[in-house]
Each structure stands twice: as C-alpha cells, then as structure tokens.
C-alpha positions, 0 to 999 in steps of 0.5 A: 495392825502396825505396832511400833510402841516402844521402840525409841523411834525419832523423828516425825511421823512420815506423811506416807502412813496416810497411804495405808487405806486398811490400817486399823490399829496403830500403836506408836505410843512410848517413842521420841516421835515428835511434830505435828501427826501428818495431815494424810493421816486422815485417810486411815481408817483407824479403830485404835490408836495409841500414840501417848507418851510421844512428842507428837501433837494433833493438828488443830484444824476441824478436819483433823479433829473429827477424824481424831474424834472418831477413832473408838480408842485413842489415847494420845497426847491431844496436844495442838501447836500453839500457832493453831490454838492461839495461846504458848507455846503448847496447849492441851486440848482435851485428851480423846480417850473412847475405850472400847472394851468390845475391840 
C-alpha cells in the first residue's frame, strides 16, 4: 500500500511508479498532482486506486482504459485530454468507481 493522499503533492506522477509490480493499493487523492497518469502504470496490479480531487487525467487509449476499468475499486477524475478525446479543452469520460465492499 502507498498512501500519499492529502499531502499537497504537486506536479506529475512519476513514470517510475509503474515499476512497483506488487503494489495493490494506491492513494493519490486530495493533492495538487496534475497531468496525465503515466502509461507505465498499466504494469501495476492495483486493487484500489484513489486519485479523485487531483488535476490528473487518464490517457484515452484502449489499453490504459482497460487497465483502469479492471481495478476493482477505482475512484478518480477519469478526465482524458481533449486531444485524445476529440473535444476541447478537457472531456470527462464516465467515472470508473467499482466499490468492492469485501476488500
């Protein structure tokens, strides 16, 4: 588990986060983080991912979206950059929040 929520962190999420191949719980919520989530994160087998109340966005490519949808409990902004979504300046995609009361 990596719990970084509410720490006033700024900037992008480092791509090296994708090297944490056994990480199951990641909390980035309530920070000033911004930019796209790194594509390297698809290598992380998350069971819980909280990234709401940030300025992060999710890449719109199918591979990343499948990874994001596979997370049993995913609470995030689910915003994709307009260049990828085909509108301006930001487009919200459906929120992925799959509550798993048993976890």
